[in-house]
N, C-alpha and C positions, 0 to 999 in steps of 0.2 A: 140391300134388300134381303130379308129373311125368308124362311120357308113359308111362314104363315101368309106373308104378303104375296108370295108367288102363287100359293094355292087359292088365294082369294081372286086371282085372275082367272076368269072362267075359260078363256081360250087356252091359256097355258095348262090349266087343269085337265081339259079335254085332250089336248095333245099329249100330255104326259101319260094319262091313263090309256090312250090309244097305243102309245109306245109299249107300255107294260103288257097290255093284252096281246099285242102282236108278238112280243118276245116270248110270252107264255105259249102262243100258238106255234112259233118256230120250234120251241123246245119239244112240244107235243109231237110235231111232225117228225123231227129227227129221231127222237127216242122211240116213237111208235114204229118207224121203219127199221130201226136197229133191232128192236125186240122181235119184229116179224121175221126179219132175215135170219137172225140168230136162231130162233126157234125152228125155222124151216130147213136151214142149211147147216148151221152149227160150225161153220169154219170162219177163221179170222179174215180170210181173203174176201169172202162175200160181204162181211160186215164192213171191212175197210173200203170196199167199193162204194158204199152209201156215203161214207165220210168224204171220200174223194169227189164224188159227184156233187156233194153239197158245198164243197170248197172251190172247185174249179171256176164257177161263174164269177167269183170275185176277181179272178185274173182275166177271164176271157170276155166277160160282159160288163164288168164294173166300170171300166173307163168310159165306154160308149154310153152307158146308162147316165153318167154325169152330164154328158152333152144334152141328152134329151130332157133331163130334169131341169136344166137351165132354160130350155126352150118352152116347156109346158107349164101349166098351172100346177103348182106343187101339191095343193090339196087334192086335185083331181088325180094326180099320180098316186098319192097315198091311198086314196079310196079304191082305185082300180087295181092296184097291186094287191090289196087285201082281198077284194072280191075274186080276183083270178086265182089267188092262192087257196081261197075257200073252195072253189070249184075243183082245183087240182087234187086237194087232199081227199075229196069225196070219191075220186077215181081209184084210190088205193084198194078199198075192199072189192071193187069191180075187177081190177086187174088181178089181185091176189098175188101170192108169193111164187106161183109156178112160173111166172115170166119175169125172171130177175132183171133182165136187160130193160124191160119196160119200167120197172121200179127205178132203176138207175136213171133212165131218161126222164122220168117224172120228177124225181128229186132234183135233177139238174135244171129242168125248166122251172120248178118251184123256186129254187135258189136264185136262178137268173132273174125272175120277176122280182124277187125280194131285194136284189141289188139296187132297185130304183127307190125303195122305201126309205132307207137310211139317209141318203143325201137329200132327198126331198124334205124329210123331217128336219134335218140340220139347217137347210136353207130357210125353212119356215119359222124356226125358233126365233131369230132376231126380229121377226115381225110381231110376235106375240109377247115378247119380253123386252123391257127397256135395257139399254147397254149395261147399266149398273147391276142388273139382275141376272145377266147371262151366265156368269161363272157359277152362281148358286143354282140356277136352273139346270145347267149341265151336270153339276154335282149331284143334284137330286135324282136326275135320270140315271147316272152311272151307278149310284149307290143302290137304287132299287131294281135295276136290271137283273142282277144275279138272283134276287129274290124271285122274280118272275120265271127265270130259267130253271131254278131249283124246283119251284112249284110245278112247272111243266113236266120236268123229269119225274117227280114223285107222282103226279097225277097219271102220267102214262103208265107207270108200273102198277098203280092202284087199279086203273080201269082194266088193264089186261088181266090182272089177278081176279077181279070181281066177276068179269064177264067171260073169262077164259077165251078171249078172242080179241079182235082188233077193230071191229066196225065201230064200236062206241068211241074209241080213241079218236078216230078220224072224223066222226060226226061232230063231236064236241070241239075238235080242232077247227073244223069249218066254222062253227058258231063263233069262235074267238076272233077269227078274221073278219066276220061280218060285224061283230060288236065293235072292233077297232075302226072299221070303215064308217059306222054310224057316228062314232065319237068325232072323227075327223070332219064329217059333214056338218057337225054342229059348231065347228070353229068358225067364228064370224069374220076373222081376219082374211083378207084376200090372199089367195095363193098365186095370183097372176105373175107371169115372168117379169123381171125388172126391165127387160128390153123387149122390143117388138120381136115376135117369133121369127126365126130365120128359116127360109126355105132352102132346099138344096139336097143333093145326094151325098155320096160317100166323100167327095172332095170337100164339101162344106162341113160335114161332120168332122173330118180330119182337121180342117182349119180351126174349128171351134175347140177341138181337143188340144191342139197345139197352143191355142190362146190360153187354155187352162194351165198348161205347163209354163207358159210365159208368166202367168200371174204368180206361180210358185217361185220362179227364178227371180222375179222382181222384188221379193221380200226375203231378207235374211232369216226372219223368223219362220216363214213357211219352208224355206230350204232346210233350216235346222230341224224342224219337226219331221219332214219327210226322210231326210238322210239319217237323222238320229233314230227315228222309229225303225227304219230298215235295218240298221246295224244292230240295234237292240234285239229286234225280233229274230234276226238270223241266229242269235244266241239263245233267246228265250223260247223259241219254237221247239227246240229239242227237249226242253223240260217237259212239255206236254207228252211227248212221245215216250219218255222213259219213266214217267211218274208211276204208272201202274206196275211195271216190273220192279221198281224200287220199293213201293209200299208193300206189295204182295210178296215179291221175291226176297229182297234183302231184309226188310223189316219184319216179314212174316206175319203181317196183319191180314185179317179177312177182308173181303171186298166190302162187307157191310160197314166198315169203318170209314169208307170214303164219304159217307154222308156227314160224319162228324168233321172230317177235314174240310169238306166243301162249306159246311156251315160256319166254320171258324173264319174262313176267308170272307164269306158273305157278311158276317157280323162286323168284321173290320171295315169293309167297304161302306156299309150303312152308317157306321159310327163316324167315319171320316167324311162321307159325302154330305152330311148335314152341315158341315162347317166349311165347305169349299169357298163360299162367299167371303167369309172372314179371313181365310188363308190367302185368298187372292188379294184382298185389300192390305193385308199385313206383309206379305212377302213378294207379291207380284206374280203374274202368270208365267213369265220365262223362268223364274227361279223354281216355281212349282214343277215345271216340266223337267228341268235339269236335275233338281233334287229327287223327283219321283223316279226317273230312270236310274240314277245312281243308287238310290236306296233299294230299289228293286234288285239291282245287280248284287248288292251286298247280301241281301236276304236270300237270293237264289244260291249264291256261293255258300251261305251258311247251311243250306240243306245237306251239304256234304258231311256235316258234323252230326246230323240228326240220327238218333238211334232208337226212337220209339214214337208212339202215338202222341204223347204230350208235346214232344219237340216239334213234330209236324204241325200240330194245331197252333202252337205259339208262332211259328214262322209264317204259316199261312194267314193267321190273323193279322200279323204285322204287314204282310204283303197286301192284304185288303186295305189297310190304313194308307198305304202309299199309292195303290192303283186307282182308287176312286178320284182323289184329287188330280192325279196325273192325267187321266183320261178326260176329266172335266176341263182341265186347263188347256189341253190340246184342242178340244172341241171349241172352247171359247176363243182361243187365238185364231183358229180357222175362220170363225164367224166374224171376228173383228178385223182381221188382216186381209181378208179376201173381198174383192168387189162383189156385191150381192148377186150380180148377174152371172158370176163365174163360180159361185160357191158349190154348186152341185158337182162341177167338174173337178174342182180342187179336192173336195171330200172324197170323191170316187178314186181319184189318183192316189191319195194317201192310203185308202183301203186296199187298192190293188198292190201297191208297193209293199205294204206291211204284210199282206197275205202271201205274196210271192216269197218274201224273205222267210216267213214262218214255215211255208211248205218246204222250201229248200232245206231249212234247218231240220225239220222232221224227217226228211228223206235221208239225211246222213247220220241221224241220231243213233240208230242201231249199230252202224259200222263204227262210229266213234266210241260208243259205249263198250264195244268188244275190244277196243284197243286201250282205252284209259279208264274203263269202268264207269258205272253210272255216277258215282260220286265225283269222278273226274269231269264228267259232262256238266254237272252242276257248277263246278269251279270254273270251267271254261265259259259256260253261258253267263255266269255272273261277271266274270272279267270282261267279256265282250260288251255287256250292258254298261259297265262302268266306263269303258272306252267310249261308248256311244254318248254317255252323259258328258264326258269331257269334250268330245267333238261338238256336241250341241251347244255347250257353253261358249266355245270358240266362235261358232257361227252366229250365236245370239249377241255376241259382244258388240256394243255400240248401236244395236238396232233399236230404233224408236218404237215404242208401244204405248197404246192408250190403255192405261191401267183402269180397271173398274174401281168404283168407290167401295170402301170397306163396308161390310154388312155386319149386322149384329148376329152373334151366334144364337140360333133359334133355341 
């Protein structure tokens, strides 16, 4: 199934557009708050607090969010998470920057609500797309997501510059979440849970969470994805923490060149994302995951050899070519290997594990760079990703998988 056929599917088209608008809004929220805190306080610690408050919910709330996503109507979950986030961002101009702890609390709640959106969307995808189109549908989503994020970042900066303030950023931000909710409401496919809703308190929630873990343990493919992703991100997370010091400090490039670097990776993701369906039919989803992790490791290690803007752009473009198929293959395997009634919990578990590994990696990145240098960090991170690819290959060995049909390259 090619891109044209997917976009002819009205339900998929609305769900895909809702995803893009929501990612655009997420980017506006984060960058608007970062700009606001930076302008008011001007210290790295205050800015880092926003990033930490925006990340912690994936660890603290994400797992439980998956339980409730599997209990509730997925469409209703997506609509309400969008509407609640719209209301929250409108509170930012009311709070202002004088109460920093309130801004931290607000972004924490905003991100906590957002942890329900992604697993609900992933669980709804198989209902609007036939099995043979899942890989291509996930590829289209992964390839266009960075475009929405980059557009959100650019729009936040433009609005702050035009209006010399932040109210316009958060007003438009709220509108994006409302637009996403309206698109989801127009999806005709039912979002009802696959099983009868389960009542119960904390013990019941824990039991359902453990049932999600059991679903992962019962599949070698899911175990490989979770463990391989955790090991890979424990290395790759450090790359995000040292990228700015490397580009600005070691390469001596101005901050304005980050747009070019980010654009190179985005172009690579878009180019590869359009052919995910063909790649899945040609090589198979497990090989896409193994090859994607391994290739990313090699490319990250190659950053240790980069000495200028051109080299950075080439490597980041190549990383975009590997990342979009990798993430699409992971999403498709989760959707095809997980019982539908447990998909929210499995997706949230993967997000929590990967986020935890990434945060741990970022936490030790500075100390590691002080010992082995930033280029040494790139080598270590790349080597760990290659180890993760080999480990994933061992775990995948002999595991049965329902391969999607080959799709024509659009």
